[in-house]
VMD Tcl script that draws the C-alpha trace (Angstrom):
set ca {
  {-10.89 -16.15 15.86}
  {-12.45 -18.01 13.12}
  {-13.53 -21.59 12.74}
  {-11.62 -24.41 10.35}
  {-11.95 -23.54 6.82}
  {-10.50 -25.74 4.01}
  {-9.96 -24.09 0.45}
  {-9.99 -26.48 -2.45}
  {-7.30 -25.34 -4.76}
  {-6.28 -26.39 -8.25}
  {-2.81 -24.53 -7.54}
  {-1.18 -23.62 -4.56}
  {1.64 -21.31 -4.18}
  {3.95 -23.04 -1.54}
  {6.94 -21.57 0.52}
  {8.73 -24.71 1.49}
  {11.94 -23.21 2.49}
  {12.68 -19.46 3.85}
  {14.77 -18.23 1.12}
  {14.10 -20.57 -1.54}
  {11.77 -19.81 -4.60}
  {8.29 -20.68 -3.87}
  {6.71 -23.65 -6.01}
  {3.18 -24.26 -7.29}
  {1.67 -27.69 -6.35}
  {-1.48 -28.92 -7.75}
  {-4.85 -30.38 -6.31}
  {-4.70 -30.00 -2.62}
  {-6.77 -28.42 0.13}
  {-5.52 -25.64 2.28}
  {-6.75 -26.27 5.62}
  {-6.94 -23.29 8.09}
  {-7.24 -23.30 11.81}
  {-7.01 -20.79 14.58}
  {-6.09 -18.23 12.23}
  {-3.25 -20.16 10.80}
  {-2.39 -22.67 7.99}
  {-2.59 -26.02 9.56}
  {-1.99 -28.18 6.80}
  {-1.85 -28.40 2.78}
  {-3.06 -31.93 1.86}
  {-4.51 -34.06 -1.05}
  {-7.51 -35.01 0.82}
  {-10.50 -33.40 1.81}
  {-10.26 -32.74 5.40}
  {-13.24 -32.31 7.65}
  {-13.83 -28.81 8.42}
  {-16.66 -26.18 9.24}
  {-16.44 -24.43 5.66}
  {-15.13 -25.58 2.05}
  {-14.11 -22.99 -0.42}
  {-14.27 -24.68 -3.87}
  {-13.61 -22.05 -6.65}
  {-13.58 -23.89 -10.29}
  {-9.92 -23.52 -10.88}
  {-8.58 -22.09 -7.48}
  {-5.30 -20.48 -7.29}
  {-3.99 -19.67 -3.50}
  {-1.52 -17.14 -2.90}
  {-0.83 -14.94 0.27}
  {-2.70 -12.10 0.00}
  {-1.13 -8.83 -1.47}
  {0.86 -6.51 1.33}
  {-0.11 -3.10 -0.02}
  {2.83 -1.27 1.20}
  {1.79 2.41 0.37}
  {-1.80 3.89 -0.03}
  {-4.11 7.05 0.60}
  {-7.46 4.73 0.85}
  {-9.48 8.24 1.44}
  {-7.86 9.55 -2.08}
  {-9.32 6.56 -4.15}
  {-13.16 7.96 -3.95}
  {-11.93 11.51 -3.30}
  {-9.87 12.21 -6.34}
  {-10.67 9.36 -8.85}
  {-11.78 11.24 -12.13}
  {-10.11 14.58 -11.34}
  {-6.64 13.81 -11.41}
  {-6.76 12.12 -14.45}
  {-6.12 13.45 -18.21}
  {-5.20 17.19 -16.74}
  {-3.33 19.64 -18.80}
  {0.50 19.50 -17.77}
  {1.92 21.49 -15.18}
  {5.32 23.25 -15.78}
  {6.77 20.48 -13.28}
  {4.33 17.33 -13.39}
  {4.88 16.54 -9.78}
  {3.30 19.71 -8.58}
  {-0.08 17.97 -8.72}
  {0.87 17.05 -5.42}
  {1.40 20.35 -3.75}
  {-1.50 22.13 -6.39}
  {-4.21 19.98 -5.80}
  {-3.93 16.82 -3.96}
  {-2.58 18.22 -0.57}
  {-4.68 21.53 -0.42}
  {-7.81 19.55 -1.19}
  {-7.04 16.74 1.04}
  {-7.00 18.97 3.98}
  {-9.99 20.93 2.73}
  {-11.95 17.64 3.33}
  {-10.57 17.63 6.66}
  {-12.07 20.83 7.16}
  {-15.54 20.37 5.55}
  {-16.61 16.58 6.37}
  {-17.86 15.29 9.23}
  {-16.11 12.33 10.99}
  {-18.58 10.02 9.66}
  {-18.00 11.27 6.10}
  {-14.59 10.81 6.25}
  {-14.96 7.40 7.67}
  {-17.29 6.38 4.92}
  {-14.71 7.53 2.42}
  {-12.28 5.32 3.85}
  {-13.94 2.30 3.93}
  {-14.76 2.33 0.67}
  {-11.33 2.54 -0.31}
  {-10.44 -0.50 1.97}
  {-13.33 -2.28 0.84}
  {-11.83 -1.56 -2.98}
  {-8.69 -3.04 -1.54}
  {-9.68 -6.25 0.06}
  {-12.08 -7.24 -3.22}
  {-9.03 -6.78 -5.39}
  {-6.79 -9.22 -3.03}
  {-5.28 -6.96 -0.66}
  {-5.18 -8.33 3.23}
  {-2.63 -5.85 4.66}
  {-2.11 -2.16 4.09}
  {-0.05 0.26 5.11}
  {-1.98 3.65 4.75}
  {-1.06 7.38 5.33}
  {-3.52 9.79 6.39}
  {-4.07 13.15 8.38}
  {-4.70 12.96 11.79}
  {-8.17 13.88 11.49}
  {-9.00 10.57 9.96}
  {-8.77 8.44 13.39}
  {-12.11 6.76 12.07}
  {-9.58 4.76 10.05}
  {-9.22 1.79 12.50}
  {-13.10 1.63 12.91}
  {-13.66 1.19 9.23}
  {-10.85 -1.11 8.64}
  {-12.21 -3.21 11.71}
  {-15.81 -3.33 9.68}
  {-13.97 -4.36 6.42}
  {-11.71 -6.94 8.25}
  {-8.46 -5.89 6.36}
  {-5.29 -5.84 8.46}
  {-4.32 -2.35 8.49}
  {-1.41 -0.38 9.47}
  {-2.36 3.34 10.36}
  {0.48 5.85 9.55}
  {-0.93 9.29 10.68}
  {0.91 12.45 9.07}
  {3.78 13.99 11.05}
  {5.41 16.79 9.66}
  {6.70 20.23 10.70}
  {5.96 22.11 7.88}
  {2.59 21.94 6.48}
  {2.30 22.59 2.49}
  {-0.09 25.44 1.85}
  {0.08 25.27 -2.15}
  {2.46 26.66 -4.74}
  {3.79 29.93 -5.54}
  {3.93 31.82 -8.77}
  {6.90 29.86 -9.75}
  {5.60 26.71 -9.26}
  {7.10 26.12 -6.11}
  {5.74 24.55 -2.89}
  {4.56 26.97 -0.23}
  {5.40 25.85 3.19}
  {3.61 27.15 6.50}
  {5.51 27.86 9.72}
  {7.38 24.85 11.35}
  {4.81 23.14 13.98}
  {7.77 20.97 15.86}
  {6.86 17.80 17.02}
  {3.09 18.26 17.72}
  {2.18 15.72 15.11}
  {4.87 13.26 16.43}
  {3.18 13.46 19.76}
  {-0.24 13.16 18.50}
  {0.95 10.03 16.51}
  {2.20 8.57 19.53}
  {-1.18 8.90 21.35}
  {-2.70 7.36 18.38}
  {-0.56 4.31 19.04}
  {-1.13 4.01 22.31}
  {-5.16 3.97 21.78}
  {-4.99 1.67 18.51}
  {-2.06 -0.45 18.39}
  {-2.81 -4.14 19.19}
  {0.79 -5.27 19.33}
  {3.22 -7.21 16.92}
  {0.61 -9.80 15.77}
  {-2.39 -7.59 15.87}
  {-4.73 -6.93 13.23}
  {-4.46 -3.26 13.58}
  {-1.18 -1.19 13.77}
  {-0.04 2.17 13.98}
  {2.94 3.23 11.89}
  {4.70 6.35 12.33}
  {4.51 8.64 9.09}
  {6.91 11.54 8.66}
  {5.04 12.94 5.76}
  {8.37 13.68 3.35}
  {12.05 15.04 4.05}
  {11.06 18.44 2.59}
  {7.98 18.96 4.66}
  {10.03 17.54 8.07}
  {13.06 19.13 9.86}
  {16.39 17.02 10.50}
  {15.38 17.32 14.14}
  {11.58 15.88 13.91}
  {12.85 12.87 11.58}
  {15.49 12.04 14.77}
  {12.68 11.97 16.78}
  {10.62 9.78 14.78}
  {13.57 7.36 14.61}
  {13.62 7.47 18.18}
  {10.25 7.14 19.05}
  {9.69 4.13 16.11}
  {12.35 1.97 18.09}
  {10.95 2.59 21.47}
  {7.46 2.07 20.15}
  {8.74 -1.14 17.82}
  {6.46 0.03 14.86}
  {7.36 0.57 10.99}
  {8.25 3.98 9.51}
  {6.53 5.06 6.26}
  {7.61 8.08 4.60}
  {7.25 9.88 1.17}
  {10.91 9.62 -0.51}
  {12.18 11.42 -3.55}
  {8.72 11.97 -5.20}
  {9.29 15.14 -6.49}
  {11.98 16.93 -7.91}
  {11.15 19.97 -5.81}
  {11.43 17.79 -2.51}
  {14.93 16.64 -3.94}
  {15.97 20.37 -4.40}
  {14.54 21.47 -1.07}
  {16.33 18.66 0.84}
  {19.91 19.83 -1.11}
  {19.36 23.07 -0.41}
  {18.82 23.18 3.37}
  {21.09 20.14 4.16}
  {23.79 19.85 1.45}
  {22.61 16.35 0.94}
  {19.96 13.88 -0.75}
  {16.70 12.62 0.60}
  {18.07 9.24 1.57}
  {21.10 10.55 2.87}
  {19.09 12.70 5.21}
  {17.26 9.52 6.61}
  {20.46 7.49 6.88}
  {22.06 10.78 8.86}
  {18.91 10.63 11.28}
  {18.62 7.03 11.48}
  {16.04 6.10 9.32}
  {17.41 4.32 6.03}
  {16.88 1.00 8.43}
  {14.90 -2.41 8.14}
  {12.08 -0.72 9.69}
  {11.35 1.93 7.13}
  {9.25 1.72 3.87}
  {10.02 4.66 1.84}
  {7.42 5.59 -0.76}
  {8.18 6.18 -4.68}
  {11.83 7.28 -4.53}
  {11.30 8.28 -8.28}
  {14.06 10.98 -8.23}
  {16.42 9.57 -6.41}
  {19.57 8.67 -7.82}
  {21.78 5.39 -7.63}
  {23.86 6.56 -5.19}
  {21.03 7.62 -3.13}
  {18.89 4.38 -3.86}
  {22.38 2.59 -2.59}
  {22.32 4.51 0.70}
  {18.74 3.02 1.24}
  {19.82 -0.62 0.18}
  {23.18 -0.64 2.62}
  {20.36 0.51 5.44}
  {18.10 -2.36 4.76}
  {15.10 0.44 3.94}
  {12.36 -0.95 1.29}
  {11.06 1.07 -1.58}
  {6.81 1.18 -2.03}
  {6.81 0.91 -6.14}
  {3.66 2.86 -7.09}
  {4.36 3.20 -10.64}
  {0.30 4.16 -11.69}
  {0.28 7.46 -10.36}
  {3.19 8.77 -12.19}
  {1.95 6.77 -15.36}
  {-1.04 9.18 -15.24}
  {1.06 12.18 -15.41}
  {2.94 10.69 -18.21}
  {6.17 9.63 -16.05}
  {7.63 6.25 -16.13}
  {9.75 4.90 -13.34}
  {10.76 1.24 -13.47}
  {11.06 -1.55 -10.72}
  {14.41 -3.00 -12.54}
  {16.22 0.35 -11.49}
  {15.54 -0.50 -7.91}
  {16.36 -3.97 -8.13}
  {19.70 -2.75 -10.17}
  {20.53 -1.16 -7.29}
  {19.96 -3.57 -4.68}
  {17.02 -2.15 -2.78}
  {14.13 -4.37 -1.45}
  {11.01 -3.40 -3.50}
  {7.32 -3.78 -2.42}
  {4.21 -2.77 -4.57}
  {1.75 0.35 -3.60}
  {-1.22 1.52 -5.19}
  {-0.93 5.20 -3.69}
  {-4.09 7.27 -4.07}
  {-6.56 6.71 -7.10}
  {-6.94 2.70 -7.78}
  {-6.72 0.47 -4.84}
  {-5.79 -2.35 -7.55}
  {-2.65 -4.18 -6.63}
  {-2.49 -6.48 -9.84}
  {-2.45 -3.31 -12.31}
  {0.16 -1.68 -10.22}
  {2.28 -4.99 -10.78}
  {1.30 -5.10 -14.44}
  {2.39 -1.38 -14.92}
  {5.50 -2.17 -12.83}
  {6.17 -5.01 -15.13}
  {5.47 -3.10 -18.39}
  {7.44 -0.29 -17.33}
  {10.45 -2.37 -16.61}
  {10.00 -4.34 -19.73}
  {9.91 -1.01 -21.81}
  {12.98 0.43 -19.93}
  {15.16 -2.21 -20.45}
  {14.21 -3.82 -23.78}
  {14.02 -7.18 -22.18}
  {10.78 -9.31 -21.92}
  {12.53 -11.11 -19.40}
  {12.91 -8.62 -16.55}
  {10.59 -7.53 -13.93}
  {8.71 -11.50 -14.17}
  {5.22 -12.28 -13.27}
  {6.78 -14.53 -10.53}
  {9.52 -11.61 -9.33}
  {6.26 -9.19 -9.12}
  {3.99 -11.45 -7.07}
  {7.18 -11.90 -4.68}
  {7.20 -8.18 -4.39}
  {3.65 -7.73 -3.62}
  {3.46 -10.35 -1.02}
  {6.44 -11.73 0.57}
  {8.63 -8.67 0.46}
  {6.26 -6.27 1.73}
  {5.38 -8.51 4.52}
  {9.09 -8.73 5.30}
  {8.89 -4.66 5.19}
  {6.54 -4.83 8.08}
  {8.45 -7.28 10.19}
  {5.92 -9.90 10.00}
  {7.74 -13.08 8.58}
  {4.49 -15.16 9.29}
  {2.92 -13.31 6.23}
  {3.34 -12.76 2.54}
  {4.09 -16.67 2.15}
  {2.05 -20.18 2.30}
  {3.54 -22.99 4.51}
  {2.34 -24.92 7.40}
  {2.29 -22.55 10.64}
  {2.17 -19.13 8.51}
  {-0.73 -16.72 9.27}
  {-3.83 -17.54 6.94}
  {-4.02 -14.10 5.28}
  {-4.93 -15.67 1.66}
  {-6.28 -14.60 -1.55}
  {-8.05 -17.32 -3.76}
  {-8.39 -16.65 -7.22}
  {-10.63 -18.45 -9.77}
  {-8.70 -18.90 -13.28}
  {-11.68 -20.08 -14.90}
  {-12.48 -16.99 -17.18}
  {-12.33 -16.92 -20.77}
  {-9.38 -14.19 -20.60}
  {-7.45 -16.80 -18.44}
  {-7.80 -20.22 -20.05}
  {-5.97 -21.96 -20.77}
  {-3.76 -21.57 -17.72}
  {-0.21 -22.63 -18.51}
  {1.64 -21.28 -15.76}
  {-0.86 -19.58 -13.06}
  {1.57 -17.24 -11.69}
  {1.62 -15.81 -15.32}
  {-2.20 -16.00 -15.84}
  {-2.62 -13.76 -12.67}
  {-0.35 -11.14 -12.85}
  {-0.47 -10.66 -16.55}
  {-4.16 -11.30 -17.29}
  {-6.23 -11.58 -14.45}
  {-8.40 -8.78 -12.46}
  {-10.24 -8.19 -9.53}
  {-13.26 -9.84 -10.86}
  {-11.24 -13.30 -10.70}
  {-10.98 -12.67 -7.11}
  {-12.75 -15.81 -5.20}
  {-12.58 -15.03 -1.51}
  {-10.15 -13.40 1.09}
  {-9.09 -14.86 4.25}
  {-7.42 -12.76 7.18}
  {-6.51 -14.42 10.39}
  {-8.32 -17.52 8.95}
  {-11.46 -15.64 8.94}
  {-13.22 -15.22 5.51}
  {-13.71 -11.62 5.20}
  {-14.81 -11.73 1.39}
  {-16.07 -13.71 -1.04}
  {-18.13 -13.63 -4.48}
  {-21.66 -14.40 -2.73}
  {-20.84 -11.91 0.55}
  {-20.35 -8.13 -1.01}
  {-23.29 -6.60 0.05}
  {-21.71 -3.82 2.02}
  {-21.16 -1.49 -0.92}
  {-24.65 -0.92 -1.46}
  {-24.90 0.89 1.88}
  {-22.08 2.86 1.51}
  {-22.23 4.28 -1.94}
  {-24.57 7.37 -1.15}
  {-22.43 8.19 1.83}
  {-19.66 8.39 -0.33}
  {-21.00 10.26 -2.92}
  {-22.20 12.87 -0.71}
  {-18.71 13.36 0.56}
  {-17.34 13.67 -2.30}
  {-19.66 16.62 -3.79}
  {-19.19 18.71 -0.67}
  {-15.44 18.28 -0.88}
  {-15.52 19.29 -4.71}
  {-17.72 21.79 -4.17}
  {-15.74 23.37 -1.43}
  {-12.26 23.41 -3.48}
  {-14.39 24.90 -6.48}
  {-15.58 27.57 -4.18}
  {-12.20 28.33 -2.96}
  {-11.06 28.80 -6.69}
  {-9.23 25.10 -6.94}
  {-9.27 24.04 -10.20}
  {-10.98 20.39 -9.86}
}
mol new
graphics top color blue
foreach p $ca { graphics top sphere $p radius 0.5 }
foreach p [lrange $ca 0 end-1] q [lrange $ca 1 end] { graphics top cylinder $p $q radius 0.2 }
display resetview
């Protein structure tokens, strides 16, 4: 456990009362001891370490509710500016899933681990303190990488009954044979080996891949296992038209209704994307208490817009995720805001304050961690400290607006997880040792993909 740390802040985003709007207080020291926030006071305390940004804004660390950390160094530059497919979302089935599986087949465990660590470090240096990361079972090295990085990590190995093999001549996904519940059993075994309990820094969540790759029976088994293990569930939901059509064809109901029918539309479930769910399906999620992980930049790359306003309008709790290509929570918040403003024609929708709340408190609550995602005495000290003294930020009229609409990862001063300083501007030498390993691993996967006729 870390010693005593104080952060001198020009502004602190203070959560004084649960359920109330947080407020900014000025010229304070945030005192951290034993992994928790002990005091927020105007005078400098006696501490082991004092962090002193020039114009510091202290906020709760970002909660990234949906990520594929391995994919960022693997696919960045490949999925951009592509010639559109007949159905744009078939990128998932034509490229992402086959190449992702290829990485499992051709890379050594230490190469996979290097790619994951690179993605996790990218998240950390952007202010993310907690990530919910979906990955294939071969990526068990995720936990070792997360320990080195120091981030709070929920590893979520895929569970599925029907692997996707690619797309057919009509552009529809091709499914493999039903694998039963073997992947669920494997995920439960990973839970027993790696999960550190309700307040641990490393957790294991259950991750049925999607409603088109999992049978109703498997989804029901996941719901029962999640209840028994007392852990979170995350699933891709309504991420493509193909998925929605497959579920309608098999079950006669929409994807959210399928989750509800098997006991998975609950507060323990985090549903990623939900782009192709209609209002009734979103209301089904809302009535069950599930949370949407909104990842707008993934779809923006394909020319597709999805708005945060639509989730809020249907009463769904909405957090923020980065998905697969750029682990940048500030960019995701900003895109979520701009999409909503454009869709509604209103500047006062998707405000900086509401987006920051989605990226912090809402994400923490979705993971069942009310001690995260807020700054209050007694809360766990997972903090992001930004320095708002840059040319692109001054003058700072409202530091929350300055952060969400104008700041970038380069403005991050330091990150604390469990009260431990796990990143600062002066201490980021880890990347130099990883860079060559990451490049070699990515090159090996691309070469293997090209040799198999996959256009990358």
